[in-house]
C-alpha positions as CSV (number, residue, x, y, z in Angstrom):
1,X,-91.3,40.5,-4.6
2,X,-93.6,39.9,-7.6
3,X,-94.6,42.9,-9.7
4,X,-98.3,42.1,-9.0
5,X,-97.7,42.1,-5.2
6,X,-98.6,45.4,-3.5
7,X,-96.0,47.0,-1.2
8,X,-96.5,46.4,2.5
9,X,-98.7,49.1,4.1
10,X,-98.9,50.0,7.8
11,X,-102.7,50.3,8.1
12,X,-102.6,52.0,11.5
13,X,-100.1,54.7,10.3
14,X,-102.3,55.2,7.2
15,X,-105.5,55.6,9.3
16,X,-103.8,58.2,11.6
17,X,-102.7,60.2,8.6
18,X,-106.2,60.1,7.1
19,X,-107.7,61.1,10.4
20,X,-105.3,64.1,10.8
21,X,-106.1,65.2,7.3
22,X,-109.9,65.0,8.0
23,X,-109.4,67.1,11.1
24,X,-107.4,69.7,9.1
25,X,-110.2,70.0,6.5
26,X,-112.8,70.7,9.2
27,X,-115.7,70.9,6.7
28,X,-117.9,67.7,7.1
29,X,-119.0,67.7,3.5
30,X,-115.4,68.0,2.1
31,X,-114.1,65.6,4.7
32,X,-116.6,62.9,3.6
33,X,-115.7,63.5,0.0
34,X,-112.0,63.1,0.8
35,X,-112.6,59.9,2.9
36,X,-114.5,58.3,0.0
37,X,-111.8,59.2,-2.4
38,X,-109.1,57.7,-0.2
39,X,-111.3,54.5,0.4
40,X,-111.8,54.1,-3.4
41,X,-108.1,54.6,-4.1
42,X,-107.3,51.7,-1.8
43,X,-109.6,49.2,-3.3
44,X,-107.9,46.4,-5.1
45,X,-107.9,46.9,-8.9
46,X,-109.5,44.2,-11.0
47,X,-106.9,42.1,-12.8
48,X,-107.6,40.6,-16.3
49,X,-106.9,37.0,-16.2
50,X,-104.6,35.6,-19.0
51,X,-106.2,32.6,-20.9
């Protein structure tokens, strides 16, 4: 595996874990902030191209 290749991720398992965490939080405002943070953390990072 190349160092630039992200590890395999089981999306369904990840989604279940996030849903469980959101249910634990209970507060809709805090839940939405947590969901946004998780979504942003999982966006691909921009990569600087070598010239």
